[in-house]
VMD Tcl script that builds the backbone (N, CA, C; Angstrom):
set m [mol new atoms 315]
animate dup $m
set s [atomselect $m all]
$s set {name element resname resid chain x y z} {
  {N N ARG 1 A 0.688 -1.131 -0.064}
  {CA C ARG 1 A -0.022 -0.047 0.010}
  {C C ARG 1 A 0.870 1.181 0.139}
  {N N LEU 2 A 1.892 1.220 0.886}
  {CA C LEU 2 A 2.763 2.220 0.927}
  {C C LEU 2 A 3.561 2.649 -0.354}
  {N N THR 3 A 3.753 1.495 -1.216}
  {CA C THR 3 A 4.499 1.621 -2.410}
  {C C THR 3 A 3.516 2.363 -3.351}
  {N N GLY 4 A 2.266 1.894 -3.339}
  {CA C GLY 4 A 1.282 2.514 -4.315}
  {C C GLY 4 A 1.147 3.960 -4.093}
  {N N GLN 5 A 1.041 4.360 -2.589}
  {CA C GLN 5 A 0.984 5.660 -2.325}
  {C C GLN 5 A 2.197 6.528 -2.851}
  {N N GLN 6 A 3.263 5.751 -2.661}
  {CA C GLN 6 A 4.618 6.443 -3.053}
  {C C GLN 6 A 4.460 6.634 -4.563}
  {N N GLN 7 A 3.948 5.651 -5.297}
  {CA C GLN 7 A 3.985 5.668 -6.907}
  {C C GLN 7 A 3.000 6.783 -7.180}
  {N N GLU 8 A 1.918 6.838 -6.352}
  {CA C GLU 8 A 0.889 7.975 -6.786}
  {C C GLU 8 A 1.522 9.483 -6.432}
  {N N ILE 9 A 2.280 9.501 -5.404}
  {CA C ILE 9 A 2.889 10.714 -5.024}
  {C C ILE 9 A 3.951 11.146 -6.084}
  {N N ASN 10 A 4.776 10.204 -6.685}
  {CA C ASN 10 A 5.737 10.371 -7.697}
  {C C ASN 10 A 4.902 10.921 -9.026}
  {N N ASN 11 A 3.760 10.049 -9.313}
  {CA C ASN 11 A 2.984 10.600 -10.506}
  {C C ASN 11 A 2.532 12.023 -10.404}
  {N N LEU 12 A 1.918 12.404 -9.145}
  {CA C LEU 12 A 1.521 13.622 -8.863}
  {C C LEU 12 A 2.609 14.721 -8.983}
  {N N MET 13 A 3.773 14.357 -8.495}
  {CA C MET 13 A 5.006 15.163 -8.580}
  {C C MET 13 A 5.229 15.332 -10.174}
  {N N GLN 14 A 5.190 14.379 -10.811}
  {CA C GLN 14 A 5.630 14.399 -12.258}
  {C C GLN 14 A 4.501 15.406 -12.981}
  {N N ARG 15 A 3.330 15.155 -12.660}
  {CA C ARG 15 A 2.287 16.115 -13.146}
  {C C ARG 15 A 2.434 17.574 -12.583}
  {N N LYS 16 A 2.792 17.614 -11.483}
  {CA C LYS 16 A 2.957 19.006 -10.927}
  {C C LYS 16 A 4.134 19.753 -11.745}
  {N N ASN 17 A 5.167 18.901 -12.029}
  {CA C ASN 17 A 6.325 19.478 -12.811}
  {C C ASN 17 A 5.962 19.757 -14.166}
  {N N ALA 18 A 5.082 18.905 -14.848}
  {CA C ALA 18 A 4.701 19.131 -16.099}
  {C C ALA 18 A 3.800 20.361 -16.119}
  {N N VAL 19 A 2.850 20.488 -15.274}
  {CA C VAL 19 A 1.994 21.690 -15.239}
  {C C VAL 19 A 2.878 22.912 -14.914}
  {N N ALA 20 A 3.867 22.917 -14.032}
  {CA C ALA 20 A 4.767 24.055 -13.777}
  {C C ALA 20 A 5.553 24.415 -15.062}
  {N N GLU 21 A 5.987 23.415 -15.832}
  {CA C GLU 21 A 6.613 23.666 -17.077}
  {C C GLU 21 A 5.735 24.375 -18.066}
  {N N GLU 22 A 4.441 23.720 -18.254}
  {CA C GLU 22 A 3.623 24.383 -19.106}
  {C C GLU 22 A 3.287 25.753 -18.730}
  {N N ASN 23 A 2.905 25.884 -17.469}
  {CA C ASN 23 A 2.780 27.280 -16.880}
  {C C ASN 23 A 3.835 28.195 -17.120}
  {N N ALA 24 A 5.087 27.838 -17.075}
  {CA C ALA 24 A 6.085 28.794 -17.314}
  {C C ALA 24 A 6.092 29.112 -18.805}
  {N N ARG 25 A 5.901 28.040 -19.542}
  {CA C ARG 25 A 5.986 28.257 -21.187}
  {C C ARG 25 A 4.750 29.344 -21.446}
  {N N LEU 26 A 3.699 28.961 -20.860}
  {CA C LEU 26 A 2.506 29.970 -21.116}
  {C C LEU 26 A 2.827 31.335 -20.623}
  {N N LYS 27 A 3.382 31.523 -19.525}
  {CA C LYS 27 A 3.691 32.855 -18.985}
  {C C LYS 27 A 4.682 33.527 -19.991}
  {N N ASN 28 A 5.721 32.701 -20.516}
  {CA C ASN 28 A 6.764 33.309 -21.419}
  {C C ASN 28 A 6.042 33.796 -22.687}
  {N N GLU 29 A 5.047 32.898 -23.166}
  {CA C GLU 29 A 4.223 33.297 -24.355}
  {C C GLU 29 A 3.455 34.411 -24.168}
  {N N PHE 30 A 2.820 34.419 -23.051}
  {CA C PHE 30 A 1.954 35.714 -22.655}
  {C C PHE 30 A 2.831 36.949 -22.591}
  {N N SER 31 A 4.160 36.790 -21.962}
  {CA C SER 31 A 5.047 37.934 -21.911}
  {C C SER 31 A 5.271 38.416 -23.322}
  {N N THR 32 A 5.643 37.520 -24.177}
  {CA C THR 32 A 6.058 37.914 -25.516}
  {C C THR 32 A 4.845 38.422 -26.287}
  {N N LEU 33 A 3.611 38.024 -26.193}
  {CA C LEU 33 A 2.421 38.395 -26.797}
  {C C LEU 33 A 1.985 39.867 -26.160}
  {N N ASN 34 A 2.268 40.011 -24.919}
  {CA C ASN 34 A 2.023 41.306 -24.177}
  {C C ASN 34 A 2.952 42.439 -24.605}
  {N N GLN 35 A 4.232 41.957 -24.934}
  {CA C GLN 35 A 5.103 42.871 -25.377}
  {C C GLN 35 A 4.883 43.375 -26.927}
  {N N LYS 36 A 4.407 42.348 -27.693}
  {CA C LYS 36 A 4.019 42.584 -29.130}
  {C C LYS 36 A 2.848 43.561 -29.169}
  {N N PHE 37 A 1.902 43.244 -28.133}
  {CA C PHE 37 A 0.764 44.205 -27.988}
  {C C PHE 37 A 1.045 45.594 -27.632}
  {N N LYS 38 A 1.989 45.650 -26.626}
  {CA C LYS 38 A 2.486 47.110 -26.330}
  {C C LYS 38 A 3.111 47.720 -27.547}
  {N N ASP 39 A 3.941 46.944 -28.285}
  {CA C ASP 39 A 4.521 47.584 -29.560}
  {C C ASP 39 A 3.549 48.031 -30.529}
  {N N LYS 40 A 2.790 47.153 -30.755}
  {CA C LYS 40 A 1.561 47.536 -31.710}
  {C C LYS 40 A 0.754 48.718 -31.297}
  {N N SER 41 A 0.488 48.750 -30.070}
  {CA C SER 41 A -0.331 49.824 -29.594}
  {C C SER 41 A 0.424 51.177 -29.742}
  {N N GLN 42 A 1.786 51.192 -29.464}
  {CA C GLN 42 A 2.622 52.342 -29.519}
  {C C GLN 42 A 2.771 52.688 -31.112}
  {N N GLU 43 A 2.957 51.745 -31.879}
  {CA C GLU 43 A 2.963 52.001 -33.300}
  {C C GLU 43 A 1.675 52.648 -33.775}
  {N N LEU 44 A 0.476 52.016 -33.325}
  {CA C LEU 44 A -0.739 52.747 -33.744}
  {C C LEU 44 A -0.856 54.233 -33.256}
  {N N LYS 45 A -0.470 54.299 -31.923}
  {CA C LYS 45 A -0.546 55.766 -31.439}
  {C C LYS 45 A 0.439 56.580 -32.218}
  {N N ASP 46 A 1.654 56.133 -32.558}
  {CA C ASP 46 A 2.393 56.985 -33.428}
  {C C ASP 46 A 1.925 57.178 -34.712}
  {N N THR 47 A 1.248 56.166 -35.429}
  {CA C THR 47 A 0.741 56.324 -36.623}
  {C C THR 47 A -0.522 57.414 -36.565}
  {N N LYS 48 A -1.299 57.197 -35.546}
  {CA C LYS 48 A -2.368 58.284 -35.387}
  {C C LYS 48 A -2.000 59.562 -35.255}
  {N N GLU 49 A -0.865 59.805 -34.408}
  {CA C GLU 49 A -0.182 61.115 -34.209}
  {C C GLU 49 A 0.305 61.555 -35.531}
  {N N CYS 50 A 1.035 60.965 -36.343}
  {CA C CYS 50 A 1.490 61.276 -37.574}
  {C C CYS 50 A 0.447 61.498 -38.605}
  {N N ALA 51 A -0.745 61.000 -38.571}
  {CA C ALA 51 A -1.842 61.113 -39.352}
  {C C ALA 51 A -2.393 62.460 -39.085}
  {N N GLN 52 A -2.543 62.728 -37.775}
  {CA C GLN 52 A -3.073 64.033 -37.373}
  {C C GLN 52 A -2.215 65.186 -37.834}
  {N N LYS 53 A -0.976 65.042 -37.559}
  {CA C LYS 53 A 0.001 66.067 -37.930}
  {C C LYS 53 A -0.085 66.360 -39.482}
  {N N LYS 54 A -0.170 65.294 -40.247}
  {CA C LYS 54 A -0.309 65.361 -41.757}
  {C C LYS 54 A -1.709 66.037 -42.037}
  {N N GLU 55 A -2.681 65.688 -41.456}
  {CA C GLU 55 A -3.986 66.271 -41.705}
  {C C GLU 55 A -3.963 67.819 -41.422}
  {N N GLU 56 A -3.256 68.156 -40.149}
  {CA C GLU 56 A -3.152 69.437 -39.825}
  {C C GLU 56 A -2.339 70.341 -40.762}
  {N N GLN 57 A -1.276 69.732 -41.322}
  {CA C GLN 57 A -0.467 70.338 -42.420}
  {C C GLN 57 A -1.162 70.536 -43.672}
  {N N ASN 58 A -2.050 69.538 -44.004}
  {CA C ASN 58 A -2.857 69.708 -45.141}
  {C C ASN 58 A -3.877 70.859 -45.027}
  {N N ARG 59 A -4.460 70.895 -43.710}
  {CA C ARG 59 A -5.468 71.983 -43.614}
  {C C ARG 59 A -4.680 73.350 -43.706}
  {N N LEU 60 A -3.447 73.426 -43.046}
  {CA C LEU 60 A -2.750 74.721 -43.180}
  {C C LEU 60 A -2.452 75.015 -44.714}
  {N N VAL 61 A -2.049 74.015 -45.554}
  {CA C VAL 61 A -1.754 74.170 -46.920}
  {C C VAL 61 A -3.000 74.711 -47.631}
  {N N ILE 62 A -4.042 73.949 -47.358}
  {CA C ILE 62 A -5.277 74.329 -47.964}
  {C C ILE 62 A -5.753 75.801 -47.719}
  {N N LYS 63 A -5.686 76.041 -46.362}
  {CA C LYS 63 A -5.886 77.467 -46.024}
  {C C LYS 63 A -4.975 78.620 -46.741}
  {N N ASN 64 A -3.783 78.155 -46.689}
  {CA C ASN 64 A -2.894 79.183 -47.272}
  {C C ASN 64 A -3.065 79.326 -48.787}
  {N N LEU 65 A -3.448 78.146 -49.474}
  {CA C LEU 65 A -3.793 78.282 -50.885}
  {C C LEU 65 A -5.119 78.980 -51.287}
  {N N GLU 66 A -5.987 78.773 -50.375}
  {CA C GLU 66 A -7.369 79.468 -50.558}
  {C C GLU 66 A -7.035 80.997 -50.320}
  {N N GLU 67 A -6.058 81.427 -49.335}
  {CA C GLU 67 A -5.900 82.801 -49.174}
  {C C GLU 67 A -5.060 83.464 -50.307}
  {N N GLU 68 A -4.152 82.520 -50.810}
  {CA C GLU 68 A -3.359 83.001 -52.040}
  {C C GLU 68 A -4.218 83.196 -53.315}
  {N N ASN 69 A -5.291 82.196 -53.308}
  {CA C ASN 69 A -6.143 82.214 -54.374}
  {C C ASN 69 A -7.095 83.494 -54.344}
  {N N LYS 70 A -7.518 83.875 -53.113}
  {CA C LYS 70 A -8.289 85.045 -52.927}
  {C C LYS 70 A -7.412 86.280 -53.539}
  {N N GLY 71 A -6.114 86.323 -53.092}
  {CA C GLY 71 A -5.225 87.459 -53.498}
  {C C GLY 71 A -5.202 87.508 -54.966}
  {N N LEU 72 A -4.971 86.277 -55.547}
  {CA C LEU 72 A -4.676 86.251 -56.988}
  {C C LEU 72 A -6.065 86.565 -57.700}
  {N N ASN 73 A -7.100 86.295 -57.231}
  {CA C ASN 73 A -8.540 86.684 -57.754}
  {C C ASN 73 A -8.558 88.265 -57.736}
  {N N THR 74 A -8.287 88.758 -56.586}
  {CA C THR 74 A -8.411 90.266 -56.533}
  {C C THR 74 A -7.405 90.933 -57.460}
  {N N CYS 75 A -6.206 90.261 -57.613}
  {CA C CYS 75 A -5.175 90.996 -58.580}
  {C C CYS 75 A -5.831 90.825 -59.957}
  {N N CYS 76 A -6.492 89.650 -60.230}
  {CA C CYS 76 A -6.875 89.473 -61.563}
  {C C CYS 76 A -8.225 90.347 -61.755}
  {N N ALA 77 A -8.923 90.622 -60.907}
  {CA C ALA 77 A -10.065 91.605 -61.020}
  {C C ALA 77 A -9.484 92.977 -61.237}
  {N N ASP 78 A -8.450 93.280 -60.499}
  {CA C ASP 78 A -7.863 94.643 -60.774}
  {C C ASP 78 A -7.253 94.745 -62.020}
  {N N LEU 79 A -6.583 93.789 -62.491}
  {CA C LEU 79 A -5.934 93.848 -63.879}
  {C C LEU 79 A -7.041 93.879 -64.963}
  {N N LEU 80 A -8.105 93.166 -64.805}
  {CA C LEU 80 A -9.297 93.167 -65.749}
  {C C LEU 80 A -9.838 94.609 -65.864}
  {N N ASN 81 A -9.916 95.346 -64.659}
  {CA C ASN 81 A -10.532 96.686 -64.507}
  {C C ASN 81 A -9.599 97.656 -65.128}
  {N N ASP 82 A -8.163 97.447 -65.015}
  {CA C ASP 82 A -7.205 98.270 -65.575}
  {C C ASP 82 A -7.280 98.062 -67.289}
  {N N LEU 83 A -7.407 96.788 -67.529}
  {CA C LEU 83 A -7.450 96.512 -69.071}
  {C C LEU 83 A -8.768 97.124 -69.804}
  {N N GLU 84 A -9.894 97.220 -69.007}
  {CA C GLU 84 A -11.050 97.719 -69.529}
  {C C GLU 84 A -10.902 99.213 -69.651}
  {N N LYS 85 A -10.206 99.822 -68.637}
  {CA C LYS 85 A -9.967 101.239 -68.701}
  {C C LYS 85 A -9.064 101.732 -69.805}
  {N N LEU 86 A -8.072 100.803 -70.087}
  {CA C LEU 86 A -7.012 101.079 -71.154}
  {C C LEU 86 A -7.808 100.892 -72.503}
  {N N ARG 87 A -8.699 99.944 -72.501}
  {CA C ARG 87 A -9.424 99.861 -73.855}
  {C C ARG 87 A -10.362 101.066 -74.070}
  {N N LYS 88 A -11.033 101.542 -73.036}
  {CA C LYS 88 A -11.804 102.644 -73.305}
  {C C LYS 88 A -10.958 103.784 -73.529}
  {N N GLN 89 A -9.831 103.903 -73.001}
  {CA C GLN 89 A -8.914 105.101 -73.398}
  {C C GLN 89 A -8.391 105.010 -74.760}
  {N N GLU 90 A -8.049 103.714 -75.168}
  {CA C GLU 90 A -7.619 103.452 -76.471}
  {C C GLU 90 A -8.741 103.802 -77.522}
  {N N ALA 91 A -9.998 103.474 -77.130}
  {CA C ALA 91 A -11.114 103.822 -77.999}
  {C C ALA 91 A -11.286 105.369 -78.341}
  {N N GLN 92 A -11.091 105.939 -77.177}
  {CA C GLN 92 A -11.170 107.425 -76.915}
  {C C GLN 92 A -10.054 108.124 -77.797}
  {N N TRP 93 A -8.823 107.611 -77.669}
  {CA C TRP 93 A -7.701 108.079 -78.570}
  {C C TRP 93 A -8.015 107.854 -79.905}
  {N N LYS 94 A -8.444 106.749 -80.284}
  {CA C LYS 94 A -8.793 106.476 -81.696}
  {C C LYS 94 A -9.789 107.294 -82.164}
  {N N THR 95 A -10.792 107.775 -81.339}
  {CA C THR 95 A -11.815 108.703 -81.850}
  {C C THR 95 A -11.195 109.997 -82.006}
  {N N GLU 96 A -10.367 110.442 -81.031}
  {CA C GLU 96 A -9.642 111.680 -81.128}
  {C C GLU 96 A -8.748 111.713 -82.289}
  {N N LYS 97 A -8.076 110.716 -82.473}
  {CA C LYS 97 A -7.074 110.748 -83.622}
  {C C LYS 97 A -7.869 110.669 -84.906}
  {N N SER 98 A -8.935 109.929 -85.016}
  {CA C SER 98 A -9.663 110.035 -86.379}
  {C C SER 98 A -10.213 111.510 -86.564}
  {N N GLY 99 A -10.738 112.145 -85.436}
  {CA C GLY 99 A -11.233 113.564 -85.508}
  {C C GLY 99 A -10.064 114.400 -86.015}
  {N N ASN 100 A -8.911 114.297 -85.421}
  {CA C ASN 100 A -7.685 114.999 -85.765}
  {C C ASN 100 A -7.360 114.811 -87.158}
  {N N ASP 101 A -7.421 113.515 -87.538}
  {CA C ASP 101 A -6.952 113.264 -89.041}
  {C C ASP 101 A -7.814 113.874 -90.067}
  {N N ALA 102 A -9.246 113.901 -89.605}
  {CA C ALA 102 A -10.253 114.384 -90.451}
  {C C ALA 102 A -9.912 115.883 -90.604}
  {N N ARG 103 A -9.675 116.589 -89.491}
  {CA C ARG 103 A -9.443 117.845 -89.412}
  {C C ARG 103 A -8.217 118.288 -90.383}
  {N N ILE 104 A -7.214 117.335 -90.188}
  {CA C ILE 104 A -5.999 117.740 -90.912}
  {C C ILE 104 A -6.264 117.560 -92.401}
  {N N LYS 105 A -6.974 116.683 -92.901}
  {CA C LYS 105 A -7.398 116.535 -94.213}
  {C C LYS 105 A -8.077 117.777 -94.672}
}
mol reanalyze $m
mol bondsrecalc $m
mol representation Tube
mol addrep $m
């Protein structure tokens, strides 16, 4: 009977050791996976920050381009007004020249 109990104790000790080894392996695997998770979380955070920075830069570029566009539109409008004035002046001068040419003849 004692030998049977001793054998049972040995079997239980072997199972205990096997479970302890499995537990250590699983803890190691968990630790590795946890580190990978932390790394990926940091990578995601960095990617989000980078995307936000790019988005903000794009907003600033768009805002600057819109302001530049407004300035160019104003400049174009001014140039068109100047052109219209010059055309009217040209027409007036042609009329005056035609009148002067007629008087000279």
